[in-house]
C-alpha positions, -999 to 999 in steps of 0.1 A, spaced: 0 0 0 14 34 -9 27 54 20 41 85 5 28 119 -5 33 133 -40 59 157 -25 79 128 -10 78 108 -43 89 139 -62 117 146 -37 130 110 -40 129 111 -78 148 144 -77 175 128 -55 178 97 -78 180 119 -109 207 142 -94 228 111 -87 223 97 -122 228 129 -140 261 133 -124 271 97 -132 282 82 -165 266 48 -169 300 31 -161 304 51 -129 305 30 -97 276 50 -84 253 36 -111 246 -1 -103 221 -22 -122 214 -54 -102 216 -81 -129 224 -110 -107 188 -122 -106 176 -141 -137 144 -121 -141 163 -88 -142 187 -101 -169 158 -117 -188 138 -85 -187 167 -63 -199 175 -87 -227 138 -89 -238 136 -51 -239 171 -50 -256 181 -25 -229 216 -16 -219 227 5 -189 222 38 -209 186 28 -217 180 19 -180 195 53 -169 173 72 -194 142 53 -184 148 61 -147 155 98 -156 121 98 -173 102 85 -142 76 108 -127 53 107 -97 26 92 -118 48 61 -122 49 56 -84 36 24 -70 49 21 -34 76 30 -10 95 35 9 96 -2 18 122 -16 42 147 -38 24 153 -69 45 183 -80 25 205 -48 25 200 -18 48 179 9 32 146 16 16 132 5 -17 108 26 -39 87 9 -65 77 24 -99 58 9 -128 63 18 -164 51 6 -198 82 -1 -219 79 -14 -255 44 -25 -247 54 -44 -215 45 -34 -180 77 -34 -160 83 -27 -123 114 -9 -112 127 -10 -77 151 18 -68 173 23 -38 199 48 -27 227 34 -6 251 53 16 273 81 1 248 88 -26 254 55 -43 224 47 -64 214 11 -68 187 -2 -90 175 -33 -72 151 -48 -96 140 -44 -132 114 -71 -140 81 -78 -157 50 -71 -137 40 -103 -119 14 -87 -97 -6 -56 -100 16 -24 -102 -7 1 -85 -6 35 -101 -14 62 -76 -34 93 -84 -24 120 -59 -48 147 -48 -38 181 -34 
């Protein structure tokens, strides 16, 4: 269930985008988690490389928000989840910022459950 206001989502996206805009795709601060099969498979199906991933994340807006922050039980920090239609496929994107402004994209995979799009009211 979504727990953030539109202002909190916008603030988080600004922070992610500032990190990514200052980082070439091969910079250590830009990490795409590809160790899980579904992430590799999704990126391969979409024919996406790290530059495509970076550009997609830079295009995210509050309307793509699904949920977060959610406590990550595996690695300290919070996850934020966004949903996006890419090449006709609904994909969910989990984002995380780790210490020292290191950005880590935790997951990039096909929608397996419902990605809830949130409409914010002022």
